[in-house]
N, C-alpha and C positions, 0 to 999 in steps of 0.2 A: 544605883536605883534604890529608893527606900522600900523596905519590906512592908507588905500589907499588914495591917493590924489584925489581931485575932477576930475583932468584931467585924471588920470588913470581909474577911475570909468566910466567917460564919454566915453573914448576910448573903454572900454570893452563892452559897450552897443551899440556902433555903429556897424552896419552890412551893407554889400553891398546890394543894392536894384537893381532889374532889371530896365533897362532903356527902355523907349518907343522906338520902332523902331529897337531894337537890333534883329539880325537874330535868328531864332528858334534854329539852331544848337548851337550857342554860349550859349544861355540860358540853353539848355539841359545839356551841359558840366558843366556849373557853378552849376546847381542843383545837379548833381550827385556827384560833389566834396564837396559841402557845406553841404549836408544833410547826416549825419552819419548813419552807421549801418543799422538796419532793415528799417528805414525810407527811405533810398536811394533805398533799394531793392523794397519797396512798390511803390515808384515813378516810377522806371524802369518797374515794372510789369504793372502799369497803362498805361504808355506810349506805351508799346507793344500792349496792348489791343486796344488802340486808333489808332494804325497804324502809330505812330509818329517817328519810328526809321529808316525811309528810308535813311536818310543822315548821320546816326550816326555810320555806319560801313564802312570800306574800301571795295570798290567793286573790283572784280577780274579784270584781264586785258582783259577779253573778254566779249562782250555782248552775249545775248542768244535770241532765237526766241520763240514766242508764237503764236498760231493760235487757232481760235474757230469758229465754224459755226455761233454762235450767242452769243454776250455778251450783257446782260441787266443789267443796274445799276441804283440804286436810290441814289441821292446825289452825284454830281460830281464836282470837282474843278481841276484846272490846272494852274501852273505858272512855270516860268523858274528857274532852280536851277543847281547846279554843283554836279556831282557824283565824289568822290575822290578815288584814288587808294593809296596803301601803299607807292608807290614811290613819292607821292605828286602831281602827275598829275591829272588834272581835266577834266571832259567831260560835256559839256552842255546837260541838259536833261529837258524834260517837266515833272515836278513832278506832278503826277496825283493821286488824292485820290477819292475813291468810297466807300460810306458808306456800301452798300450791293450790291452784284453782283451774277449773275448766268452765267455760261458759258457752252454751249453745245459743246460736242466733242472737249475738250481742248487738245492741243498738246504743249509740251514745249521741246526744244532741245538745246544742247550746243555742239559745235564741238571742239574736243580736238586734240592737236598734242602731241602724247605720245612718240615720238622718234622712235618707231617701225612702225609708220604710223598714219593716222588719225583714230579717233573713235568718235562716237556721242552718248551722253547720251540723251535718248528719254523717256519722261514721257507722258503718255496719260491717260485720265480719262473723265468721263462724256458722254460716248457714249450712254448709256441707260437713266441715270438720270443726270441732270445737276450738274456740280461742283458749290458749294455754298461757297461764301466768304464774310467776313465782314471786314470793315476797311482796304480795300485794298489800298496799296500805290505802285505805279509803277514809276520807273525812266525811262521814255520813251525816246527812240531815234527816233523812227518812228512808226506810226500807219496808217494802210490803211484798207479800207472796205467801206461799205455803212452805213452811220451813220445818226441817227435821234436823235435830242435833244429836250427835253421839257423845256420850260421857260428858254432859254439860255441867258446869259449875257456875252458879249465879250468886253474886254478892261477895265474891272473893276480893281481897285487897288487891288493888290494881298493881301495886309494886311487886306482887308475888306471882303474877300471871306467867305461865311457862309453856303454854301449848303452841305458841308461835314465836319464832325468832324476832327479837326486838320489840315485841308487843307488850311492854310493861309501862304502867303509868305511875302517877305519884303515890307515895305512901298514904294510906288512909282513904284513897279514892275507891269508888264502886267499880267493880270489874266483873266480867263474865268471860268464860272460855269454854271451848269444846274441842274434842278430838277431831270431829268432822262436822260439816255444815252442808246441808242441801236445801236449796230454795228453788221451788218451781214457780213459774210466772213471776219472776223477780222484777220489781220496779224500785229504783233507787234515785234519790236526789243527793248529790254530793258536791262538795266544794273543791276537792282535789283528789287525785289518784296518782300514786307512784307505784312502780313495779321494778323488781330486779331484772326481770325479763318478761316480754310479752310477745307471743306469736299470734298474729292476726291473720288467720287463713281466710282467703276470699275477701280481702279488704276493699271497701268502697267508701270514698269520701266525696261529699258534695255540699255546696252552698246553695240553698234553695230559697228564693224569695217567699216571704210569708212565714207562717208558723207551721213547722213540720216536726215538732218534737216527738220523741219516742213514745210518750204517753201524756 
């Protein structure tokens, strides 16, 4: 058998390395392609647990609404990002990450056009006991309510955010973060939500003819 040349051996040992400043979405795609078999599955599972998959799936063509009497979170970061649909269109969002959160009297709704008329998917939970979530990531379009932040930093470089796990953005991007966030009478419009874990106490799900959105 012929011995491999030094050049061939050197080429086989070379492997691509992540570059500083490359966006998180590109690195996640590279990792899932480069790491084979069970290792890739393990990486994907770890990312899900950390709430890092917010931008890795195509969002639907419609946003949905969420409301809560009170949202309390520990570890909060936010920076600008893009939520992409399957047709390639993008929507600007405030990518918000919360390490742990509780929500009182949560409502989530999505208005559908089914051809026979409008219908609304309505999910409610947390009326008696709060909804509990970890590693929440929300692609926010808007948020309103009475908010209070603990140890807030506004205008920090998005790549240096460190108050929430996985909540870092591109270098040079505008970011904000806080140790704690409390929002009363919260009303949110969002394109996507992911969570490492989510406990929905008193869950109710219904599809109702007509417009019955949370707000």
